[in-house]
All heavy atoms as an XYZ file, in Angstrom:
708
protein
N      92.013     93.066     89.443
C      91.567     92.577     88.155
C      92.563     92.942     87.050
O      92.884     92.128     86.221
C      90.180     93.151     87.877
C      89.589     92.672     86.603
S      89.262     90.914     86.717
C      88.118     90.710     85.465
N      93.037     94.177     87.064
C      94.000     94.614     86.042
C      95.275     93.783     86.130
O      95.842     93.393     85.127
C      94.315     96.114     86.180
C      93.093     96.943     85.796
C      95.499     96.498     85.314
C      93.256     98.414     86.017
N      95.727     93.486     87.359
C      96.953     92.717     87.521
C      96.842     91.352     86.866
O      97.747     90.908     86.180
C      97.263     92.540     89.014
C      97.474     93.794     89.837
C      97.686     93.423     91.299
C      98.633     94.593     89.325
N      95.754     90.694     87.079
C      95.553     89.374     86.491
C      95.504     89.474     84.971
O      96.119     88.694     84.264
C      94.260     88.732     87.041
C      93.948     87.440     86.312
C      94.387     88.499     88.538
N      94.784     90.445     84.459
C      94.651     90.599     83.010
C      95.994     90.863     82.351
O      96.344     90.202     81.372
C      93.671     91.720     82.689
C      93.536     91.969     81.216
C      92.877     91.055     80.408
C      94.103     93.084     80.627
C      92.777     91.264     79.039
C      94.002     93.303     79.267
C      93.339     92.390     78.475
N      96.784     91.806     82.862
C      98.078     92.094     82.256
C      99.007     90.889     82.339
O      99.739     90.599     81.403
C      98.719     93.317     82.913
C      98.117     94.657     82.549
C      98.771     95.769     83.351
C      98.248     94.930     81.067
N      98.987     90.195     83.450
C      99.825     89.019     83.592
C      99.489     87.936     82.593
O     100.359     87.187     82.147
N      98.231     87.827     82.193
C      97.800     86.802     81.235
C      98.250     87.104     79.808
O      98.243     86.224     78.957
C      96.278     86.672     81.247
S      95.650     85.969     82.777
N      98.607     88.340     79.548
C      99.005     88.713     78.194
C     100.400     88.219     77.822
O     100.742     88.168     76.651
C      98.957     90.234     78.027
C      97.584     90.875     78.124
C      97.705     92.389     78.039
C      96.672     90.359     77.035
N     101.188     87.864     78.803
C     102.567     87.466     78.555
C     102.748     85.968     78.734
O     102.464     85.420     79.788
C     103.512     88.176     79.535
C     103.650     89.635     79.306
C     102.758     90.529     79.868
C     104.673     90.126     78.523
C     102.892     91.878     79.663
C     104.823     91.473     78.313
C     103.923     92.349     78.883
N     103.239     85.310     77.706
C     103.688     83.935     77.845
C     105.125     83.970     78.352
O     105.846     84.952     78.128
C     103.639     83.224     76.497
C     102.270     83.123     75.832
C     102.406     82.528     74.432
C     101.324     82.300     76.680
N     105.577     82.919     79.016
C     106.978     82.865     79.428
C     107.852     83.048     78.193
O     107.599     82.443     77.155
C     107.302     81.531     80.094
C     106.762     81.452     81.511
O     106.219     82.442     82.009
O     106.894     80.372     82.111
N     108.849     83.899     78.312
C     109.763     84.127     77.198
C     109.313     85.181     76.216
O     109.930     85.352     75.168
N     108.243     85.922     76.536
C     107.813     86.977     75.618
C     108.202     88.349     76.171
O     108.347     88.531     77.382
C     106.301     86.914     75.377
O     105.596     87.131     76.581
N     108.383     89.280     75.267
C     108.750     90.651     75.605
C     107.832     91.613     74.870
O     107.328     91.299     73.796
C     110.189     90.958     75.173
C     111.312     90.162     75.808
C     112.625     90.484     75.120
C     111.401     90.451     77.290
N     107.681     92.803     75.446
C     107.013     93.911     74.766
C     108.022     95.051     74.709
O     108.644     95.393     75.719
C     105.746     94.362     75.527
C     105.190     95.638     74.942
C     104.696     93.273     75.515
N     108.203     95.608     73.516
C     109.103     96.744     73.338
C     108.275     97.962     72.995
O     107.374     97.880     72.147
C     110.101     96.465     72.210
C     111.221     95.481     72.538
C     110.722     94.081     72.655
C     112.324     95.599     71.528
N     108.572     99.088     73.651
C     107.842    100.320     73.417
C     108.743    101.507     73.725
O     109.740    101.365     74.433
C     106.575    100.361     74.276
C     106.757    100.326     75.785
C     105.596    101.059     76.450
C     106.767     98.893     76.272
N     108.401    102.672     73.186
C     109.218    103.843     73.508
C     109.135    104.143     75.005
O     108.094    103.929     75.626
C     108.577    104.980     72.706
C     107.410    104.408     72.007
C     107.276    102.975     72.330
N     110.228    104.612     75.576
C     110.223    104.956     76.996
C     109.355    106.171     77.257
O     108.649    106.235     78.256
C     111.656    105.181     77.493
O     112.390    103.958     77.307
C     111.688    105.561     78.947
N     109.403    107.138     76.375
C     108.547    108.330     76.479
C     107.935    108.597     75.100
O     108.478    108.164     74.091
C     109.325    109.574     76.943
O     110.345    109.867     75.996
C     109.926    109.378     78.325
N     106.829    109.339     75.062
C     106.171    109.572     73.779
C     106.886    110.586     72.886
O     106.622    110.636     71.688
C     104.793    110.096     74.181
C     105.004    110.720     75.509
C     106.073    109.899     76.175
N     107.764    111.386     73.442
C     108.496    112.398     72.684
C     109.911    112.490     73.243
O     110.210    111.909     74.288
C     107.846    113.797     72.804
O     107.993    114.263     74.146
C     106.379    113.765     72.446
N     110.754    113.244     72.583
C     112.064    113.509     73.171
C     111.851    114.376     74.411
O     110.800    114.995     74.586
C     113.038    114.179     72.173
C     112.533    115.546     71.718
C     113.297    113.275     70.988
C     113.570    116.338     70.953
N     112.837    114.403     75.269
C     112.729    115.181     76.503
C     112.515    116.661     76.178
O     113.122    117.188     75.246
C     113.993    115.011     77.330
N     111.646    117.320     76.937
C     111.437    118.748     76.698
C     112.693    119.540     77.068
O     113.462    119.132     77.948
C     110.266    119.099     77.616
C     110.193    118.011     78.615
C     110.820    116.793     78.013
N     112.884    120.623     76.381
C     114.014    121.489     76.694
C     113.839    122.090     78.084
O     112.707    122.295     78.553
C     114.123    122.612     75.664
C     114.429    122.174     74.234
C     114.351    123.360     73.281
C     115.803    121.513     74.164
N     114.950    122.379     78.728
C     114.905    123.001     80.049
C     114.093    124.290     79.960
O     114.311    125.112     79.070
C     116.321    123.299     80.531
C     116.372    123.865     81.918
C     117.802    124.059     82.369
C     117.843    124.627     83.763
N     119.227    124.807     84.217
N     113.123    124.426     80.837
C     112.280    125.621     80.859
C     111.058    125.549     79.958
O     110.212    126.443     79.986
N     110.967    124.481     79.133
C     109.834    124.379     78.203
C     108.531    124.066     78.920
O     107.460    124.435     78.451
C     110.113    123.318     77.145
N     108.620    123.389     80.040
C     107.411    123.062     80.801
C     107.172    124.176     81.829
O     107.296    123.992     83.026
C     107.564    121.697     81.489
C     107.830    120.524     80.574
C     107.982    119.240     81.370
C     106.739    120.377     79.529
N     106.810    125.333     81.298
C     106.732    126.524     82.141
C     105.311    126.902     82.560
O     105.110    127.956     83.143
C     107.407    127.700     81.444
C     106.823    127.964     80.075
O     105.824    127.362     79.702
N     107.462    128.838     79.328
N     104.335    126.054     82.249
C     102.974    126.300     82.721
C     102.287    124.964     82.957
O     102.727    123.930     82.476
C     102.182    127.197     81.750
C     102.027    126.557     80.390
O     101.465    125.469     80.263
N     102.539    127.219     79.346
N     101.230    124.994     83.713
C     100.569    123.750     84.107
C     100.036    122.973     82.910
O     100.061    121.738     82.906
C      99.457    124.016     85.154
C      98.966    122.693     85.770
C      98.300    124.774     84.535
C      99.978    121.996     86.609
N      99.588    123.667     81.871
C      99.083    122.971     80.685
C     100.190    122.175     80.001
O      99.987    121.030     79.590
C      98.446    123.953     79.695
C      97.139    124.566     80.169
C      97.350    125.766     81.102
O      98.483    126.307     81.168
O      96.380    126.133     81.779
N     101.363    122.775     79.871
C     102.493    122.084     79.240
C     102.940    120.897     80.087
O     103.236    119.822     79.564
C     103.650    123.053     79.023
N     102.976    121.091     81.398
C     103.373    120.011     82.303
C     102.393    118.845     82.195
O     102.785    117.691     82.038
C     103.450    120.512     83.762
C     103.620    119.353     84.729
C     104.574    121.521     83.922
N     101.106    119.141     82.275
C     100.098    118.082     82.250
C     100.051    117.374     80.893
O      99.848    116.168     80.835
C      98.723    118.626     82.623
C      98.632    119.061     84.083
S      99.212    117.800     85.263
C      98.023    116.502     84.991
N     100.261    118.115     79.811
C     100.281    117.498     78.483
C     101.414    116.473     78.402
O     101.208    115.333     77.987
C     100.433    118.559     77.403
C     100.519    117.945     76.014
O      99.584    117.215     75.635
O     101.531    118.187     75.327
N     102.607    116.873     78.824
C     103.747    115.960     78.790
C     103.525    114.794     79.756
O     103.743    113.629     79.411
C     105.048    116.689     79.125
C     106.251    115.803     79.058
C     106.775    115.408     77.833
C     106.845    115.334     80.210
C     107.875    114.567     77.761
C     107.949    114.481     80.154
C     108.461    114.104     78.928
N     103.081    115.090     80.959
C     102.860    114.064     81.974
C     101.801    113.060     81.520
O     102.006    111.847     81.618
C     102.432    114.719     83.282
C     102.114    113.747     84.384
C     103.136    113.169     85.138
C     100.805    113.393     84.677
C     102.846    112.267     86.146
C     100.510    112.494     85.683
C     101.536    111.942     86.425
O     101.240    111.051     87.413
N     100.680    113.537     81.024
C      99.603    112.639     80.594
C     100.051    111.710     79.471
O      99.773    110.508     79.492
C      98.370    113.429     80.150
C      97.625    114.061     81.308
O      97.876    113.690     82.477
O      96.787    114.953     81.049
N     100.750    112.264     78.474
C     101.211    111.427     77.358
C     102.258    110.427     77.824
O     102.277    109.277     77.377
C     101.754    112.290     76.228
C     100.675    113.069     75.506
C     101.173    113.823     74.305
N     102.105    114.872     74.713
C     103.166    115.264     73.987
N     103.403    114.706     72.819
N     103.951    116.213     74.408
N     103.126    110.859     78.728
C     104.161    109.958     79.233
C     103.548    108.832     80.058
O     103.885    107.660     79.872
C     105.191    110.744     80.071
O     105.790    111.745     79.232
C     106.273    109.829     80.614
N     102.651    109.160     80.960
C     102.028    108.136     81.807
C     101.189    107.151     80.992
O     101.063    105.988     81.366
C     101.182    108.776     82.898
C     102.007    109.496     83.955
S     103.272    108.454     84.724
C     102.253    107.301     85.615
N     100.637    107.606     79.882
C      99.807    106.722     79.057
C     100.595    105.530     78.525
O     100.031    104.453     78.332
C      99.187    107.503     77.895
N     101.895    105.696     78.294
C     102.668    104.558     77.769
C     103.624    103.948     78.782
O     104.153    102.872     78.540
C     103.437    104.926     76.476
C     104.515    105.963     76.743
C     102.495    105.351     75.384
C     105.447    106.160     75.577
N     103.845    104.621     79.920
C     104.833    104.086     80.859
C     104.230    103.456     82.098
O     104.939    102.787     82.838
C     105.815    105.188     81.314
O     105.086    106.217     81.974
C     106.593    105.745     80.146
N     102.964    103.622     82.325
C     102.404    103.162     83.597
C     101.938    101.713     83.584
O     101.717    101.134     84.629
C     101.248    104.064     84.015
O     100.193    103.979     83.085
N     101.815    101.087     82.418
C     101.236     99.748     82.391
C     102.073     98.735     83.178
O     101.535     97.848     83.838
C     100.960     99.277     80.959
C     102.095     98.548     80.303
C     102.142     97.165     80.339
C     103.102     99.239     79.662
C     103.177     96.478     79.737
C     104.140     98.559     79.058
C     104.177     97.179     79.095
N     103.379     98.841     83.142
C     104.206     97.879     83.869
C     104.043     98.045     85.373
O     103.936     97.059     86.106
C     105.680     98.039     83.498
O     105.896     97.613     82.184
N     104.026     99.266     85.828
C     103.836     99.498     87.254
C     102.477     99.051     87.741
O     102.347     98.416     88.782
N     101.454     99.372     86.970
C     100.103     98.966     87.336
C      99.978     97.449     87.315
O      99.360     96.840     88.186
C      99.063     99.609     86.387
C      97.692     99.007     86.581
C      99.021    101.110     86.596
N     100.579     96.819     86.328
C     100.503     95.369     86.192
C     101.536     94.611     86.996
O     101.595     93.389     86.937
N     102.404     95.350     87.715
C     103.475     94.755     88.504
C     104.366     93.861     87.634
O     104.740     92.756     88.000
C     102.907     93.989     89.691
C     102.126     94.905     90.628
C     101.477     94.170     91.751
N     102.526     93.632     92.628
C     102.268     92.782     93.613
N     101.058     92.379     93.844
N     103.239     92.340     94.354
N     104.701     94.386     86.460
C     105.536     93.663     85.506
C     106.933     94.268     85.483
O     107.090     95.484     85.581
C     104.927     93.738     84.104
C     103.505     93.217     83.963
C     102.963     93.522     82.584
C     103.455     91.737     84.250
N     107.968     93.473     85.297
C     109.314     94.019     85.189
C     109.488     94.778     83.875
O     108.997     94.355     82.832
C     110.213     92.784     85.247
C     109.348     91.655     84.807
C     107.946     92.009     85.198
N     110.169     95.910     83.958
C     110.439     96.741     82.778
C     111.765     97.440     82.974
O     112.091     97.878     84.078
C     109.332     97.782     82.597
C     109.565     98.713     81.432
C     108.476     99.760     81.275
O     107.450     99.693     81.967
O     108.674    100.663     80.457
N     112.522     97.532     81.910
C     113.760     98.308     81.922
C     113.742     99.251     80.733
O     112.997     99.060     79.772
C     115.021     97.423     81.890
C     115.039     96.542     80.639
C     115.116     96.575     83.144
C     116.314     95.742     80.474
N     114.563    100.279     80.808
C     114.699    101.224     79.704
C     116.152    101.246     79.263
O     117.059    101.365     80.084
C     114.260    102.622     80.145
O     114.403    103.529     79.077
N     116.356    101.138     77.957
C     117.695    101.134     77.360
C     117.858    102.419     76.558
O     117.056    102.684     75.655
C     117.860     99.940     76.386
C     117.485     98.622     77.043
C     119.244     99.918     75.775
C     118.461     98.096     78.028
N     118.853    103.248     76.873
C     119.091    104.427     76.034
C     119.686    103.988     74.700
O     120.760    103.399     74.649
C     120.076    105.262     76.857
C     120.741    104.279     77.769
C     119.788    103.142     77.983
N     118.953    104.242     73.616
C     119.392    103.752     72.305
C     120.154    104.776     71.491
O     121.109    104.453     70.798
C     118.187    103.293     71.488
C     117.557    101.977     71.871
C     116.434    101.630     70.910
C     118.590    100.864     71.868
N     119.688    106.014     71.550
C     120.274    107.040     70.692
C     119.965    108.408     71.288
O     119.471    108.505     72.409
C     119.709    106.920     69.253
O     120.441    107.792     68.396
C     118.228    107.231     69.193
N     120.268    109.445     70.547
C     119.888    110.804     70.962
C     119.225    111.508     69.781
O     119.502    111.201     68.618
C     121.106    111.630     71.419
O     122.038    111.724     70.344
C     121.781    111.026     72.634
N     118.352    112.421     70.105
C     117.708    113.282     69.118
C     117.851    114.707     69.627
O     117.436    115.011     70.740
C     116.214    112.932     68.927
C     115.529    113.940     68.019
C     116.061    111.526     68.378
N     118.470    115.551     68.832
C     118.718    116.935     69.242
C     119.408    117.003     70.592
O     119.105    117.856     71.429
C     117.422    117.742     69.262
C     116.795    117.881     67.888
O     117.546    117.835     66.887
O     115.567    118.028     67.806
N     120.316    116.074     70.861
C     121.069    116.062     72.108
C     120.344    115.443     73.290
O     120.900    115.348     74.377
N     119.108    115.016     73.106
C     118.344    114.410     74.198
C     118.315    112.889     74.017
O     118.160    112.401     72.902
C     116.921    114.955     74.214
N     118.463    112.136     75.113
C     118.447    110.674     74.989
C     117.069    110.154     74.609
O     116.047    110.706     74.992
C     118.833    110.212     76.394
C     118.474    111.335     77.290
C     118.624    112.595     76.489
N     117.068    109.074     73.826
C     115.834    108.394     73.439
C     115.973    106.948     73.903
O     116.939    106.272     73.563
C     115.608    108.449     71.918
C     114.388    107.642     71.521
C     115.488    109.885     71.448
N     114.989    106.501     74.684
C     115.070    105.170     75.260
C     114.038    104.214     74.701
O     112.982    104.610     74.206
N     114.372    102.934     74.798
C     113.465    101.857     74.441
C     113.149    101.096     75.719
O     114.060    100.643     76.416
C     114.117    100.908     73.432
C     113.319     99.662     73.064
C     112.077    100.049     72.249
C     114.187     98.690     72.290
N     111.878    100.973     76.058
C     111.471    100.195     77.221
C     111.177     98.769     76.789
O     110.617     98.531     75.722
C     110.233    100.805     77.876
O     110.583    101.976     78.568
N     111.564     97.839     77.653
C     111.329     96.428     77.404
C     110.664     95.858     78.655
O     111.181     96.015     79.762
C     112.643     95.674     77.131
C     113.443     96.369     76.029
C     112.365     94.227     76.757
C     114.846     95.850     75.882
N     109.530     95.223     78.470
C     108.792     94.632     79.587
C     108.588     93.154     79.331
O     108.551     92.694     78.190
C     107.442     95.324     79.749
N     108.465     92.412     80.413
C     108.176     90.980     80.304
C     107.122     90.603     81.338
O     106.651     91.452     82.086
C     109.452     90.149     80.483
O     110.004     90.350     81.757
N     106.782     89.337     81.357
C     105.711     88.864     82.222
C     106.098     88.777     83.683
O     107.259     88.937     84.072
N     105.109     88.491     84.488
C     105.298     88.338     85.927
C     106.366     87.285     86.216
O     106.386     86.221     85.595
C     103.963     87.920     86.569
O     102.963     88.868     86.214
C     104.070     87.851     88.083
N     107.273     87.632     87.134
C     108.360     86.737     87.560
C     109.318     86.387     86.424
O     109.979     85.355     86.465
C     107.809     85.459     88.194
C     106.858     85.702     89.306
N     107.217     86.342     90.470
C     105.538     85.419     89.427
C     106.176     86.438     91.269
N     105.129     85.891     90.650
N     109.410     87.248     85.420
C     110.322     87.020     84.292
C     111.490     88.009     84.326
O     112.110     88.305     83.311
C     109.566     87.149     82.964
C     108.517     86.085     82.751
C     109.169     84.736     82.517
O     109.968     84.556     81.607
N     108.844     83.782     83.357
N     111.825     88.502     85.518
C     112.871     89.506     85.685
C     114.220     89.049     85.130
O     114.874     89.775     84.377
C     113.049     89.871     87.163
C     111.765     90.278     87.840
O     110.800     89.480     87.810
O     111.709     91.382     88.390
N     114.638     87.853     85.515
C     115.937     87.353     85.055
C     115.955     87.167     83.549
O     116.954     87.479     82.889
C     116.290     86.054     85.768
C     116.619     86.268     87.231
C     117.020     84.991     87.934
O     117.536     84.063     87.261
O     116.819     84.929     89.158
N     114.872     86.664     82.993
C     114.773     86.518     81.540
C     114.893     87.878     80.863
O     115.624     88.038     79.882
C     113.441     85.858     81.167
C     113.110     85.980     79.701
C     113.795     85.241     78.748
C     112.125     86.863     79.283
C     113.505     85.376     77.402
C     111.830     87.002     77.939
C     112.522     86.264     76.988
N     114.200     88.875     81.394
C     114.242     90.231     80.827
C     115.668     90.770     80.830
O     116.169     91.252     79.810
C     113.309     91.155     81.611
C     113.370     92.640     81.289
C     112.957     92.902     79.850
C     112.490     93.419     82.250
N     116.333     90.682     81.956
C     117.689     91.220     82.055
C     118.678     90.466     81.166
O     119.497     91.089     80.481
C     118.157     91.196     83.508
C     117.429     92.157     84.440
C     117.843     91.909     85.885
C     117.686     93.599     84.039
N     118.605     89.150     81.152
C     119.560     88.389     80.326
C     119.313     88.631     78.838
O     120.269     88.730     78.054
C     119.512     86.897     80.656
O     118.284     86.338     80.267
N     118.051     88.741     78.439
C     117.751     88.998     77.036
C     118.224     90.395     76.628
O     118.797     90.576     75.554
C     116.252     88.832     76.764
O     115.867     87.509     77.132
C     115.935     89.063     75.293
N     117.986     91.377     77.482
C     118.428     92.749     77.188
C     119.954     92.798     77.062
O     120.487     93.450     76.162
C     117.939     93.703     78.264
N     120.648     92.088     77.928
C     122.118     92.051     77.829
C     122.564     91.458     76.492
O     123.479     91.953     75.845
C     122.704     91.222     78.976
C     122.856     91.967     80.241
C     123.645     91.151     81.269
N     123.345     91.634     82.586
C     122.556     91.013     83.454
N     122.011     89.850     83.163
N     122.329     91.532     84.625
N     121.915     90.366     76.088
C     122.278     89.732     74.823
C     121.994     90.636     73.636
O     122.773     90.703     72.688
C     121.518     88.422     74.654
C     121.958     87.327     75.582
C     121.077     86.098     75.447
C     121.369     85.095     76.522
N     120.388     84.001     76.524
N     120.862     91.323     73.672
C     120.468     92.175     72.542
C     121.255     93.473     72.448
O     121.519     93.956     71.348
C     118.972     92.519     72.639
C     117.991     91.373     72.419
C     116.568     91.838     72.716
C     118.103     90.840     71.009
N     121.634     94.035     73.586
C     122.188     95.385     73.572
C     123.595     95.505     74.119
O     124.109     96.602     74.261
C     121.260     96.329     74.341
C     119.907     96.425     73.727
C     118.825     95.728     74.254
C     119.703     97.170     72.575
C     117.572     95.796     73.667
C     118.449     97.246     71.984
C     117.386     96.544     72.535
N     124.264     94.389     74.420
C     125.646     94.497     74.888
C     126.550     94.774     73.700
O     126.283     94.378     72.590
C     126.079     93.226     75.628
O     126.095     92.132     74.738
N     127.635     95.414     73.988
C     128.535     95.820     72.890
C     129.706     94.913     72.771
O     130.253     94.311     73.507
C     128.983     97.249     73.113
C     127.763     98.135     73.170
C     128.099     99.563     72.846
O     129.057     99.844     72.151
N     127.319    100.473     73.345
């Protein structure tokens, strides 16, 4: 049911842009207890799992850095729109 619903949200030629992760990457050693791990994991999965669950193509583009950590932009498109996603990303982000 979820697969059908997510697939219906995308018209051919449409994209969704969202942050790749909800925060910058944690510093090495910062996830030193289960509460910290689960907090980061839960927030990350809340915004990154929809493409996998919906079987939608998604890519992540590293856009910049914050405090030395990469910050990415995820771009997703509709079912069977893989080539459109890749060609559009190349046009938008090629140098």
